[in-house]
N, C-alpha and C positions, 0 to 999 in steps of 0.2 A: 503494499500500499504506499502511497505518497507519504514521505516522512519516516518510513521504516528505516532502520539501520541494518545494512547487510554485512555480515562478518564472513570473511573468507578463510580458507584453511592455510593460506600462505603465511610464512614466518617471514616477517618484514626484514628483520636483520640479515637472515640467511639469504633472502631474495637480493637485497643490495649487495652482499658479499659476492654471492655467485655471479650476478651480472658484471660486477667489477672484474673478477677473476677471468670469466669467459671472454670479455672484451680485451683485456690485457693479453690473455693468452693467444687468441687468434691473431691480434695485430702484431704479435712479435714472432709469429711462426716463419720458418726460413723459406717457405715455399712463396713464390711471386704470385701464384695462381690461387691463393687461399679465397674462400668465399665467406661462409659463416659457420654457425654451429649453434648447438642447443644443449641445455642441461634440464634434467627433470629429477627431482628428489620427491619420493613417495613414501608415505607411512606404510610400513609392512602389514601392520595390524588393522588398517581402517581403510585404505585406499585414498586417503587424503593426500592432496598435492601440496607439499610444503614449500617447494620451488620450481618455478618454470621460467626459464630464461632463454631467449632467442637472439641470436647476433647475426648481422647488424640490427639495431632497434631504432627507436625514434624517441622524441621528447613527448611524453603523454600530455603534458601541460599545454602543447601548442598544436598538437595534431588536429583537434576539433576547431581551432579558431584561426588558424593560419592556412588559407587555401593555397598560398604559393608553396608552402612547405609540404602540404599534402600532395601537390601535383608533382613536386620534385621526387618525393619518395615514390609516388606511383609510377613515375616514368622510368625508374631505375630497374630495368629488366635484368641487368647482370648480378647485383647483390640482393634484390628483391627484399628490402628492409620491412616492407609490410607483411611480409610472410611469416607467420609464426611457425618456425621450423621445429618447434617442440611437439606441435600436433598436426601440422599440415605438410610437412615435408617427410618424405620416406626415403630410407638409405638401406644398402645392404648391410645386413648385421655383422657380416665376417665371422671371425672366430667367436663372437659372443654368442653365436648360435649353438656351439659345441656343447655347453652343458645340457641343453635341451635334447641334442642327439644321444647324448650319454644316458639321460634318464629314459629314453625310449627303448634304448638297446637293453638297458638293465631290467626295466620293468616287463619287457616282452621276453625275457630270458634267453636274449641272443648274445649276452655276455654277462660277465660276473664281476663284482668288485676286484676279484684277485686274478682274473685271466690276464695274461700278459701276451701281447701281439708283439711279433719281431718287426720293427721298422726297418725295412731293407732299402729305404730311399725312394724306390720306384715300384708302384704296384702293377703287378702283372695281371692284365685283365683278359678275360675270354674274349674271343673275337666278336661275339654277338653283342657284347657291351661296349665296343669301341665307338667312339664319336664318329661322325660322317667325314672326318678328315683322316682317316686311316688308323694306323696301329698307334694306339694311345696308351701311355704309361705315366699316369699322373705322379708327380714328384712331391715328397714332403718339403716344406720350405727350407729346412735346414740342409737338405741333400742339394736343392737347387742353388742356395746361396753359398754354402760351405763345402759341399761334397761329403758331408758326414750324415750320420743318421742318429735317432734317439735310442736305438738298441731296443731291448724288450721293455714295453711299457704297459701297465695297467691302466684303468680309466682315470684314476687320480693323477698318475704321471702324465697322462696324455692331456689332461686339462692344464695341469701345470705348465708343461713345455709347449702346449698347443700343437701336438703332433698331428700333421695333416694325415700322415699315413694310417694312424689308429682309426681317425674318424672317416676316411675313405672306407676302410674295411667294415667297421660296424655300421656305417651308413648303408653299405650295400646289403648288409644282412637285414637291416630293418625294413628298407625299401620306402619307396616314394609315398605310398598310402599311409603307412604308420607314421612316417615323419610329419606329412601333413596333419594327420589326426592329433599328434602331440602339439604340433604348433598351434593348432586351433585351441586345445585345452589350455595352453599358456597364453592365449589372447593374441597371438601374432596374426596380422593379416586381417584384423577387424577392429572396430572402434572400441574405445575403452569406456566410453560413457561420460567423458568429462563435459562440462557445460559450455563448450566453445566449439568453434568450426574444428573438424577433425577429419583427417584422411584415414582411409581403412588399409591402405597399402595391399600387399598381395604375398602369399607363400608360393612359391614354385610348384607346379604340378603339370601333368601331361596336358590337362584340360585347359590350363591357362596358356601354355606354349602352343597348343593347336588353335586357340581363339585368336592367336596373333598371326595364324598362317604357317607356324613353324612345325616341325616334327620333333617328337619327343623320342629320345634314345635312352636306353637303359643306363648308359654311362653318365648321363645328366645328373643322376642322384648323387654322384661324387661331388659336384660343385655345390649341390643343395646342402650336403652334410658339412661343409665348412662355410655355410652362410653366404654363398654366392648364388650363381644361376639367376632366376628372376625373383628371388625373394627380396622384398623391400618393405620395411616397416619403420614406424616412426619412433623417435625418442621416448615418447610417453608409453608406447607399447613395450619398448625394451625395459624401461623401469618397471611397468606393470608385470612383465614376465619374471624379472629378478625378485620382485616382491612376492610373487607366488611361489617361486622356488624357495625363497628364504623362510617363508612362514609354514613350509610343509605342505603346500599344495592348495591353499584357499585363494582363488583369484576374486579380488574385489573391484567392484566398479570404481574408477577413479572419479574424484569430484574436488570442485573448489569451493562450492557453497557450504558453509559450516552452520550459521545460524541466521535468522532473520529475527530482529527484536523491534519493539515499538520504539517510537521517537525518544521517549525518555528512558529507554532500556528496561523498563519494569516487567515487560511481558515478552515472552518468546513465542512466536508465531509459527517458527519452523526450526527444527534441529535435525541435521544430517544424521543418519544412523548408517554404520557399515553395511553395504549391500553386496552379497555374494553373487558373482557373475557365473562361476563355475568352479570345479574342483579338479585336481590332478591327484590321482591315487599314486603315492610313492612309498615304497617300503623304506623304513628308517635306515637300513643299511645301504640301500641304493642311493638315497639322498645324501648320506653322510660320506660316501665315496666321491660324489661330485662335489660337494661343498669343500670337501677336504682338499681336493685339487685346486679349487679357487683360493682357499686359504693359503696354500703353499705358495701361490704366485707372490704373495705380499711378505712372506717370512723366509728365514733360512737362506737358501740359495735361489729363491724364486727371483724371477726377471724385474719384480716391482719392489723387492725387499728394501732396496736403498731408499726408494721414494717413500715408503710407508715406515721407515725406522723410527721416525719420531712421533708418528701418530699415535695418541694415547689409548685407542682402542684396537682390537683385533678385527681385521677387515678380509672378506672373501671377494675376489675380484676375477674378471676375466677381460682381456684385452681383445681388440679386433682390428684388422687392417683390411679394409674392403675396397678392392680395386674397381674402378669405374671407367668405362671406355670413354676415351677422349680427354681424360685427366692426366696431368703429368705426376701427380702423386696420389696415393690411396687415401681414402677417407679414414680418419682415426675414430675408432669406436670404443667405448670403455663402459662396463658395467661393474657394480660392486653392491654389497650390502654390509651393515655393521650395526652393532657388534656381531662378530662371527658367532659367539656362543649364545647370544640372546638378540636376534635381529629386530632392529627398530625402523631403519630406514633403508631404502634402496635408491640407487643412483644410476642414471644413464647419461652419457656424454657423447656427443658427435662433434668432431672438428673437421670440416670439409677440407680435403686435401691436406690433413694434418700429418699423414705419413706414418 
């Protein structure tokens, strides 16, 4: 009603700090072709959005009164500052998709927390699974870059070192139908429910490829398993997916509206309650194997240990480097939740051409 007070779920101090860090980070990236980025922080236990930042942005105090400024922003088709990248832009998830693939493989009984797969550097595929351009043997990133392998790795190891070979193998076992099923359970490729304009994105499938006039090959599932192919999701979907993982499988509808109170704050006419959008069944030992690998990234010999050494809480995380045709650098994608032993928040970041 007119005169009512609308309270949002956003944490103002956190919002200000995240916007500052996001802008400073993207503006100082080494790539000359950087575009923008986004950050979303979600409450694991409620679906509340605590922070939602998009860059480049604009001055909210002027946008509705300065038509010249609005026209200038609207005409910028290169950086598109009016686009809320957190909810309206979609990106390849890259290796941040791997925990989902791991859960699918574990829950379907196609691997176990202790099974070790030998990374030989190049996956030998049956002829019927080759891509249309001939004899194809996809390589693990470490083999392609350094000529080395990860050796024998279990699912936790594979997440910690982001072993493509492991996920090529288990991705083939799971198959595209089950991968799509689990992606849907975690809310990828669909709107999260937030009260803003939101893009649904897409999860790769034979049907989607054929709808574009393409042909689906069995080998395409390999790219899907490492977060590439045609899968593209929004940062808010990534945060929601990690929230669902962190809380043990309850996917909440995301929301920004917290309460509506009367003008004198004496009465509450609306108070948001957590709304369950779906659930993912996960055995405790399977979830633990996946989150253990994510935790290992930020501790000990993990690739992010130095970055997180002074963080006062334990964090479970996954990085992603998503290649985009026509770009000189990959998009940098990152997800995490904290604290590791008592999850409260989940976070997703995308930095376009962040490498």
